[in-house]
N, C-alpha and C positions, 0 to 999 in steps of 0.2 A: 504494500500500500504506500503510495507516494506521500511524502510529508506535505502538510498544508498548514497555512497560517490562517486562523479563523478570526475575522473581524466581527465582533458582536454588535448588534444594533445599539445606537445611541453612544457609540464609542467616540470620545473627543479626540480628533486627530489634529487639532490646532497646535501651533508651536507652543511649547511650554514656556512659562515665565522664568523658570530656573532650570537650565539644561546642562547636562554633562556633554563632553565632547567625544565624538566617536569617529572611527574610520570604518568604512565598509570594504570587504573583500568579496569579489564576485569572480566566479570561474565557470567557463562553459567548455565542455569537451564536445565530441561529435556524436555521442551516443544518445543523448536525450535533449530534444529541442525544448521541452518544458523547463529545462534548467537554463534557459537563455539569460544572459546577464541583465536584460531589461526586467524580466519577471522576478529575478532575484532582488534587484534593486527596489522594485515596487514593494515586495514583501518586507524587505529590510526597513524601508521608509515607514511602514505602518508600525513595525516593532519599535523603531526609534521614537516615534511620536507617543506611543503608549508608555514608554519608559523614560520620558523626559531627556532624550538624547538628541543632539544636533550633529548631523554627519558633516564633518569638515574635510575628510579625505576619502578618495576612492582609489583602490588598488584592484586592477582587473587583469585576468588572464583569459583571453578568448581563444578558443580552438586549441587548448592545452590539456594534455592528459594529467590526471591527478595522481599517477603512479609514483612520480618522483618530483622533487623540487627543481630538478634540472630543466632549464628553459622556461620556467614559470617566473618571468621577470616581475610580475606584479607581487607575488608572494615573497620573492627574494628581496625586492625593494622594501616591502613592509617589514620583514624581519630585520633588515639592515637598519631601517629607521628606528626600530625599537631598540636594537643593541647599541646604536650610536648615541641615543638620547635625543634624536631629532623629532621623535614622535610628540606631537602636541595634542594628544588625545588620551583618554583613559579607558576606552572600550574599543573592541574590534568586533564588528557585526558580520556574521557569516550566515548564509541561508540555512545550511545544515552541515552535519559532520562530513558528508561525502564531498561537499564543495571545498572544505578545508583540504581534503585529499583522500585518495584511495590508496594510501601508502601500504605496500605489501608487508612492511614491518610496522605494526601499529605503534611501536615505541617511537618511531620517527615522527608520526603525527603528534604524539604526546610531547615529544621533545620541543617541537616548534611552539606548541601552546605554552609549555613551561617557560620557554624563553620570554614570552610576552608577560606571563604572570610574574616572573622574577622582576620585570621592569615596572610592576604595578599596574599592568594593563590587563583587563579581563576580556576573554574571548567569549562571545555570546552566540549561540546557535539559534537563530530566530525562529525557525520552523520546527524545532524539536520540542517535544512535550516535557522535557526536563529543564530545570534551571541549572546552569553550569556554576553552581555555588560551592562546589567542593564537598558536598555531602556524600555519604556512602552510596545512597541510591543513585545520585547523579553520576558518580564515578563509575559504578557498575554498568549503568545504561549507556553512558558515553563510550566506554571501552567496547561494549557489545556492538554498538553502532559502528565503531571503527573496524572491528573484525568483519561485520557484515558488508561494509563498503569494500574492503579488500577482497572478500570472497566473491562478491559480485563481479569484480574485474577478472578474477581467476576463472570463474565459470564462463564469462563472456569470451575471454581469450581462447579457451578450449573450443567453444562453439565456432568462433570465427576461424580458428586454425583448421578445424575439421572441414569447414566449408571451403576454405581456400585450397586445401589438399584435393578435395573432390573436383573442384573446377580445374585445377592444374592437371589432374589426371586425364582430363578431356582435351588437353593440349592448349589451353588458354593461358596467356601470360598473366602473372600475378604481380604487376608493378615492377619497379626497378628500371635501371638504365638499359638501353639496347646496345648490343655489341656492334663492332665495325662490320660493314657489309651486310647489315641486317636492317629491317624496317618493321614498323608495326602497322597492322591492318585492322581497322575497326569493322566488326561484323555484328549483325543483329542476332536475335535468339535462334533464328533458323540458319545461321552462318552465311547469310547473304552479305556481301561486302558493302560497307558504307564509305569506303575510301581509305587512303593511307594517312596515318597520323604524322604530322610534323613534330619536330622537337618542341617539347613544352605543351603540346595539345593532349587533352585527356577526354575520355568518354564521359557523357553526361547522363545517359539513361542506364538505370540499374540492370536492365535486361541485355544491354550491349556487352560484347566481349572483345578482347584484343588478341590477335594472333600474330606470331612472329613469321615474317616472310623474308626471303632473300632480297638483298638490297641491289644497288646499281651493279651492272655487270663488271665495270672496271674495278670496283672494290672486291667483288667476288674473285676476279682473277688474281688480285693482289694477295688475298687470303690463301688461295691455292699456291701461289708462289712462296709465301712464308712457310707453308708446310713442306714444300719441296726443298727449300733451302735448309730447313732443320732436319728433315728425314733423309733426303738423298745426298745433299752436299755436306751435311753434318756441320752446318754453321751453328754457333752458339746463339742464344737469344740476344745477348748484347751485341754480337756481330751483325745480326739481322737488323736490329734497331739502328745501328750506325749506318748500315747500307741504305736504309730507307731515308734517314735524315740527310745523308750525303746527296741522295737523288732528289731531296726536297719533296718527298711524297707526303701530302697532307693526310691527316686522320680525322676521325669524327669529333675529337676534342679540340682541334685547332691548336694543339701543342706539339712539341717534339715527341717522336716515338721513344719509348723507354723499354727496358728489359721486362718490366712488369706487364706492359701492354702486350708484348709478344707472348709472354707466358699465359696470359688470359685467353688469347686467341687460340693457342695450341691446345689448351685444356677445355675449350668450350664445345660441348656436344651439339650446340645449335648449328654448327657447320656441317653436320651429317644429318640434319633434319630432326633432331631430338630436342625435347624440352625437359629440363631437370629442375625440380623445385624441392625446397626444404633441405638443401645442403647445410644451411646454417639456420639457427633459430635465435630469436631475441625476445623470448617470452616475457611479457609484462615489463619490457624495457629494462630488465635487470642485468643479465650477463649474456653477451654474444657467445654462442658455442657452436662448434662444428658437430653435425649429426653423423652417425655411422651410415654407410651406404645403404643398409637395409631399410632405413627410414626415408630415403630419397623417393620423391614422386617423379617417375619418368614416363613421358609420352613419346613414342617413337614414330619415325617415318611420317612426319607432319608435312614435309615438302621435299622436293628433290635436293639431295645433298650438294653442298658447295664444294666439298672436299671428298675424294674417294675414301671410302670407309677403311680400306686396308692401310692407306697412308695415315689416316687418323689414328688407327689402333697402334701402328708402329710408333707414332709420335707419343702416345700415352706410355708405351713401354720405355721409350728413351727418357721421358720425364720422370718416370718412377725410378729408373736406374740413376738418373742424375741426382735425385734428392735422397738417395740412401746415405745414411750417416756412417762414415768410415771411422774406425778407431784410429788412434795415433799411430799404432803399429802398422795398420793397413796403409795409412798415408805414407809412412816412411818406406814401406815395401815398394809402393809405386815409384817413389823418388829414387830408390836404389835401382829399380829396373830402368828408369830413364837415364840414370848415370851410366849404367852398363851399356846401353844402346848407343848413347851419344858421346861418351867419354868426358862430358862436362855438363854443367847445369846452368841454366839461365831462365829468365822469365819468358823470353821468346821461344825457347825450346819447349818449356812446359806448355805454353799456349798452343803450340803446333801439334801436340800429341793428343790423339783421341783418348777419351776416358781418363785424362789426367786432371786431377783437381786443380783449381786455380791457385796462383801464387798467393793471392789474398787469403785463401783458406789456410795455407801453411803458415803465413805470417800471424794469423789470428790464433791458431792452435798452439804454435810453438813460441809465440812472443815476437818472433822476427823471422824473415826468410833466411837470414844468415844462420840462425840457430838450427833451422830445419836442415840446411845444407851440412852444417857441422855434424849433426847426429847421423848422417849417412856417410861420413868420412870425406866430404868434399869441402875443404877449408881453404883451397888455393884459388878461389875466384879472384879475378883481377878487378871485377866491378866492385865499387863501393856501395854496399847495400844500405848505408845510412839514409840515402835518399828514399828508398822504399819504405824503410821503417818510419821515417818522418812523415811520408805521404799518408800512411795508414792512420797515424795519430792526428794529422791535420784534418782528415776526413771526419774523425770523431769530434774534433774541436768545431768544425763547421756545423755539425748537427747540434752541438750544445749551444753555439751562438744563435742558431736559428730558433731553437726552442726558447731561449731567453728573450729574444726580440719579439717572438709571437706572443709570449705570455705577457710582456709589458704592453704590447699593443692592445691585447684583449682587456687588460686592466683599465685602459682608457675608454672602454666601451665599444671598440671597433672589432670586427671579425678578422681573424688572421689564421690562415691555413698554410702549413708548410708541406710540400710534396717532396719526400725524401728521394724519390726516383729522379725527378728533374732538377732538384735543388732550387725550387722556385717557391717563394713566399708570396701568397696572394692576400691582399688587404682589402676588405670590404667588397670582395668579388670584382674589383675594378682595377686595382694597381698590382701588377706582377713584378716582383723583384727577384732577379737571378743572383744567388749567393755564390761567391767565388773566393778561393784562397789566392792571395798574391804572394807567391813564394820568392824568397830572396835568391838572387842570382848574381854572380860576378864572373867576369871574364877578363883576360889580359887586355890592358890598354883601354878598358871601359870602366866607367863609374858604376858603383854598386846600384842595382835596380831590383825591382820586384815585378815579376811578369804576371800578367792577366791574359789568359787565352780566350779567344772568341769561339763559341760553339758553332757548329755548322748551321743549325737552325736555332735562333734565339727565341725562347718562349716568353720573354719578358721585355718591358720597356725601360727598366732600370737595372743596373748591375751594382750590387754591394760587394766591393772587393775588400777583403780583410787582410791587411798587411801583417806578415809574420816576422818574428824577430830574426836578426842576422845570425845568431849563434846556433840555434837548433831548428829553425823553420817550423816551430810548433806552437808558439805563443802569439796570440793576436796583440799587436801593439797599437793599431788605430784602424780607421775605416775610410773608404772612399765610396760615396754614393754617386755613381756615374750614369748619365743618360746613355742609352744605347748608341746614339749618334757618335759618341766619342770612341766607339769601338769600330772605326772604319777599316782597320787592318786586322790581320789574323790575330795579332796580339799587341798589347800596349805595355809600356814600361812605366812604373811608378818610381819616383825617386824621392830622396829625403829632402831635397832643396825646395824652398818656398817659391823659387822662380819657375817651377814646373807648371805647364798649362793645366795640370790636373789638381794643383794645390787648392783651388777654390772649392773642390768637391770633398776635401778632407774633413772627416768628422773625428776629432780626437777620442771621444768616448761614446759609449752606447747611448747615453742620454742625447747626444747631438744627432745620432742616427735616428733616434725615436722622433725628435722634433722635426727633422727633415722629412721623414716618411709621412708623418701626420700632416705636415704642410702640403705635401704633394697630394694626399688624399683629399684635403679640403678644396684644392683647386680643380679637381676632376668634376666633370658634369655628372649629375645624378643618374 
């Protein structure tokens, strides 16, 4: 039975002469229209008038699930105001317990209410039949209501998931992005086509469904080429991505090709006409987990395959072999075999041999490539591997710097996402910054310099070059935020002199980078 607020005849709803101050919190998810924020606000207004309260603040979350506080900006702002002492009210009015939240851990709901009560602010559930006065009966009923709200979400989630699995078993797409060389077709309940959906378009009728179909022929041919390069010519995924970027082949994201993109294509059954659903689950928005293959929902032979099935199956076999974890001893055995065949070891030799793990893996597992070579008895290399060791550590430093910058941008209220594959930080979905390490380099008869290399396809409009120290090439000493126009050549050199043409782009500290980035965001069109 739905909660209802009863207004009895001859109730005086005029503004009281002596009123307390209250804030109202309203939330609407997508499951019940009767819980619209307008309906909640109307009921809360009646309650406020009956209890001599004046509503001075409104916090709202529209179209937000109550399972977690994540992305509920209204509730987050409310709790923050309470904790910081900015709250200028002594009551918080909520329609009912479920609008406060359907937290799967009921203690989380209680915790947020306790935070308010500690600050001397009472949370009132206007449509509930109990007064939240701390009495034994009120506490029992309130906790029971919290459990019921959480259980409702659990039951609804199970029903929705069962329905989605049934629809997926019929071959219909259940949301999510479409892959390269594929497109979405909208059909009615009788599978009659309503046309192809463009990016961003959605179905509007509940009875309509979406089918995956092969995309443009040129993209289909490219997918077939990717499989041939991987299976027949035995190119690595990174090598295929470099080849596509060198040839400036565009993709569906409008960014440079990455190893992860190639991996997704090689493992996608859509290219042999299949649809696979429920590989991962995110029940009740708690923890994303991978499901075992027996729980996958697979619909087969939905359309003509883009890739020959025998080639696809061979690709799956190679992928499974590629990601088998080798023990340290197995890695050293492969290295000894390579040494016996070639008489020496180097990064290029390792890269040229089939089924040979990467040099980066050896450096990671043994601390450095030099140490791996030493353990197989090869300590006479003429090459100085300090460069390789430093390169690995500088890569970790780049990720750390990117994480710090993204966190500080988000603290200012802006969205920031870092793509570890492309090394690009996107701010507010509009400003793309390519992060680069500027390594120290010196040569005879040349002044010391820090080199920044241009990528074949630049996925960003700005480049953040992080200059490393001269001694170890591992510690960031300052930053240069450069427009892409300044990278007219294959590489540029940064110097320590103030007379350099790049000196005006120098940011001594992360704070200076932050200010420069936010200034750039402010100047972009909405």
